[in-house]
C-alpha positions in Angstrom: -2.1 41.2 23.0 1.5 40.0 23.1 1.1 36.3 23.3 -2.0 34.6 21.5 -3.5 31.2 21.8 -6.2 29.7 19.7 -7.3 25.8 19.9 -8.6 22.8 17.8 -11.5 21.3 19.4 -12.5 18.2 17.6 -15.8 15.9 19.2 -15.0 12.4 18.8 -18.7 11.8 17.8 -17.8 10.7 14.2 -15.1 11.3 11.5 -13.7 14.1 9.9 -15.0 15.7 6.9 -14.2 18.5 4.6 -16.0 20.9 6.7 -13.3 20.1 9.2 -10.4 20.4 6.9 -11.6 24.1 5.7 -11.7 24.7 9.7 -8.0 23.4 10.2 -7.1 25.1 7.4 -8.2 28.7 9.3 -6.9 27.8 12.4 -3.5 27.1 11.2 -3.1 30.0 8.4 -4.4 32.3 10.8 -2.4 30.9 13.8 0.6 31.0 11.7 0.3 35.1 10.5 -0.4 35.9 14.2 2.3 34.0 15.8 -0.4 31.8 17.9 0.0 28.8 19.6 -2.7 26.1 19.2 -4.3 23.8 21.7 -5.7 20.6 20.8 -8.7 19.7 23.0 -10.7 16.4 22.5 -14.3 17.8 23.5 -15.9 14.9 24.5 -18.3 16.3 27.3 -20.8 14.2 25.7 -20.0 10.8 26.8 -23.1 9.2 25.3 -22.3 9.9 21.9 -18.4 10.0 22.0 -16.4 6.9 20.9 -12.8 6.0 21.2 -12.6 5.0 17.9 -13.6 8.2 16.3 -11.0 9.9 18.8 -8.2 7.4 17.1 -9.6 8.2 13.6 -9.6 12.1 14.3 -6.0 11.6 15.8 -4.8 9.8 12.5 -6.5 12.6 10.2 -4.9 15.6 12.3 -1.6 14.3 11.7 -2.2 13.2 8.1 -2.9 17.2 7.9 0.1 18.1 9.5 -1.6 19.3 12.7 1.0 19.9 15.6 -0.4 21.4 18.6 2.6 22.3 21.0 0.8 23.1 23.9 -0.3 19.6 24.1 -3.8 17.7 24.4 -6.6 18.3 26.9 -9.6 16.1 27.3 -12.8 17.5 28.6 -13.7 14.3 30.3 -10.8 14.5 32.7 -12.1 17.7 33.6 -15.1 17.0 36.1 -13.8 18.4 38.9 -13.1 21.6 37.5 -16.3 22.1 36.0 -18.1 21.1 39.3 -16.1 23.8 41.0 -17.3 26.5 39.0 -20.8 24.8 39.4 -20.8 24.9 43.0 -19.2 28.7 43.1 -22.2 29.7 40.8 -24.8 27.8 43.1 -23.3 29.8 46.3 -24.2 32.7 44.1 -27.9 31.8 43.6 -27.0 31.6 39.9 -28.0 28.0 39.2 -31.6 26.6 39.2 -33.1 23.0 38.7 -35.3 22.8 35.3 -37.7 19.8 34.3 -38.9 21.4 31.2 -38.4 19.1 28.2 -37.7 20.7 24.9 -41.6 19.8 24.2 -42.5 21.8 27.2 -40.6 24.8 26.1 -42.0 24.8 22.7 -45.5 24.7 23.9 -44.8 27.4 26.3 -43.7 29.8 23.7 -45.6 28.5 20.8 -42.4 28.2 18.7 -41.6 24.9 16.7 -38.2 25.5 14.7 -35.3 27.3 15.0 -33.7 28.3 18.4 -35.8 28.0 21.4 -35.5 30.8 24.2 -36.4 29.7 27.4 -38.6 31.6 29.3 -37.7 31.3 33.1 -40.6 28.5 33.9 -39.0 27.1 36.4 -36.4 29.6 37.7 -38.8 30.7 40.6 -39.8 26.6 41.3 -38.2 25.4 44.3 -37.1 22.1 42.4 -34.2 20.5 44.3 -30.6 20.7 42.4 -29.8 17.2 42.8 -33.4 15.8 41.9 -33.8 13.3 38.8 -34.8 13.8 35.2 -33.9 17.7 35.7 -31.4 19.7 34.1 -29.5 22.8 35.6 -29.6 26.1 34.1 -27.6 29.2 34.7 -29.5 32.4 34.7 -28.2 34.6 32.2 -28.2 38.2 32.8 -30.4 40.7 30.6 -27.5 42.6 29.1 -25.9 43.0 25.4 -22.3 42.2 24.5 -20.6 43.5 21.6 -17.7 42.4 19.9 -16.0 43.4 16.7 -15.1 39.8 14.7 -12.5 39.7 12.2 -14.8 38.5 9.5 -18.1 39.5 10.3 -17.7 43.5 11.7 -19.5 44.4 14.8 -21.8 42.2 16.8 -24.0 43.0 19.5 -26.3 39.9 21.2 -28.3 39.8 24.0 -28.5 36.3 25.0 -31.4 36.9 27.7 -33.6 37.4 24.6 -31.7 35.1 22.4 -31.9 32.0 24.2 -32.7 32.6 27.7 -31.1 30.7 30.8 -28.4 28.2 29.7 -28.4 24.4 30.5 -25.1 24.1 32.0 -25.7 20.2 33.0 -28.2 18.3 31.4 -30.7 15.5 32.4 -28.5 12.9 31.9 -25.8 14.5 34.4 -23.6 15.5 31.4 -21.7 18.9 31.1 -22.8 20.9 28.1 -20.8 22.1 25.5 -21.7 25.9 26.4 -20.6 25.6 29.8 -17.7 23.4 29.7 -16.0 25.7 26.6 -16.3 28.7 28.6 -14.3 27.4 31.4 -11.8 25.6 29.5 -10.8 28.7 27.2 -10.8 30.5 30.6 -8.2 27.8 31.9 -6.4 27.5 28.7 -5.8 31.0 28.2 -7.3 30.9 24.9 -7.6 34.5 23.5 -8.1 33.8 19.7 -11.4 31.9 19.0 -11.3 30.8 15.4 -14.6 28.8 14.3 -17.5 28.1 12.0 -20.2 30.8 11.3 -22.9 28.5 12.4 -21.6 29.0 16.2 -21.8 32.9 16.0 -25.1 32.7 17.9 -23.2 31.1 20.7 -20.7 34.2 21.3 -23.1 36.5 23.6 -24.1 33.6 25.6 -20.6 32.6 26.1 -19.3 36.3 26.7 -22.1 36.1 29.4 -20.8 33.0 30.9 -17.4 34.0 30.8 -17.9 37.1 32.8 -20.2 35.3 35.0 -17.4 33.2 35.7 -14.3 35.1 35.5 -15.7 39.1 35.4 -12.1 40.1 34.8 -11.6 38.1 31.9 -10.6 40.0 28.5 -13.1 39.3 25.4 -11.3 37.2 23.1 -10.4 37.7 19.4 -13.2 36.4 17.2 -12.8 34.6 13.9 -16.2 33.0 12.4 -15.2 31.8 9.3 -17.7 31.0 6.5 -18.6 26.9 6.2 -18.5 24.5 3.4 -22.5 23.6 1.9 -23.5 20.4 0.5 -25.8 20.9 -2.7 -28.6 21.1 -0.5 -27.7 24.6 0.8 -27.0 22.6 4.1 -23.5 22.9 5.9 -21.7 19.4 5.9 -21.8 18.1 9.4 -21.7 14.5 11.2 -25.6 14.7 11.0 -26.1 15.7 7.5 -24.1 13.3 5.5 -20.7 13.8 4.1 -18.1 12.2 3.0 -15.5 11.1 5.6 -11.6 12.1 5.6 -11.2 8.5 5.4 -12.5 8.0 1.9 -9.8 10.6 0.8 -6.7 9.6 2.9 -7.1 6.2 2.2 -6.7 7.1 -1.8 -4.0 8.3 -3.8 -4.8 11.7 -2.9 -2.7 13.7 -1.1 -3.1 16.3 2.0 -1.6 19.3 -0.3 -4.2 17.8 -2.7 -7.1 17.8 -0.3 -6.4 21.0 0.6 -6.3 22.5 -2.7 -9.6 20.7 -3.5 -11.3 22.1 -0.1 -9.9 25.6 -0.9 -11.5 25.6 -4.5 -14.9 24.4 -2.9 -15.1 27.3 -0.3 -14.2 29.8 -2.9 -10.8 30.5 -1.5 -8.8 29.8 -4.7 -9.8 30.0 -8.6 -9.0 26.7 -8.8 -8.2 23.0 -6.8 -4.2 23.3 -7.2 -2.3 22.0 -4.5 -1.8 23.8 -1.3 1.1 22.9 0.7 1.1 23.8 4.6 3.7 26.7 4.0 1.0 28.1 1.7 -1.5 28.7 4.3 -0.7 31.7 6.0 -0.6 33.6 2.5 -4.2 32.1 2.4 -5.7 34.0 5.2 -3.1 37.0 5.2 -4.8 40.1 7.1 -7.7 38.3 9.0 -7.1 39.6 12.5 -3.9 40.9 12.0 -4.9 44.7 12.8 -6.7 43.2 16.0 -4.0 41.4 17.8 -1.4 44.1 17.7 
């Protein structure tokens, strides 16, 4: 690939935390090494949880960390017509159906009460109107394995039909789902380098399946699934698993360089917490993806 493009895609459903800082470091460092452009995307598809104050906070934190996105800002909430156009195309191909099953219904039907649920296709043959209230819309996922070589995890093969079943593309609140929106956005934005946390590794097969259905000739992107920072209980830091907001650091005497050093050490990337300047990030992540990109 001669021209690479990756993205930073925060969701304004909360403040940034240390886990986000680690991810931003990976994106900045790897992109710099590979000469990739960075697109900034606001993933605000879930309008029931997104808040303007969170977006403002995220933008402030990104600027504090030295994030520049030369390809501009994209916002999912402005792309309803685009998602709808793709949905209508999939409908014409009879790949979309309405589903009235709740999560509890799926759990009961497959006898599973923890972990990821594999939807058994209960409503696939039912004549439920596509515009009926209290239903979601699902995309038929082919029974096919999708393979790739992740730059950090090595060879990976997933069959999303067995892993998760038919994927929801629009939920009961008529909101576009993350899986559907992100695949279309990546295609439209020419994203061919996807850097994200290893917690999203399980999404790769289903996104490749959706990508193939939406644009059959689209090449498989380069993938980098990086390690996460965990809290003392072994849980990844997230907006739901309580972790300190980045605001609690940026509003103290701690600078961005010092915070990067602290995070790098916390993640096991460096032997100590010495400050890390922006121009040192490429050195920290040298080698990741470089052979794949040539």
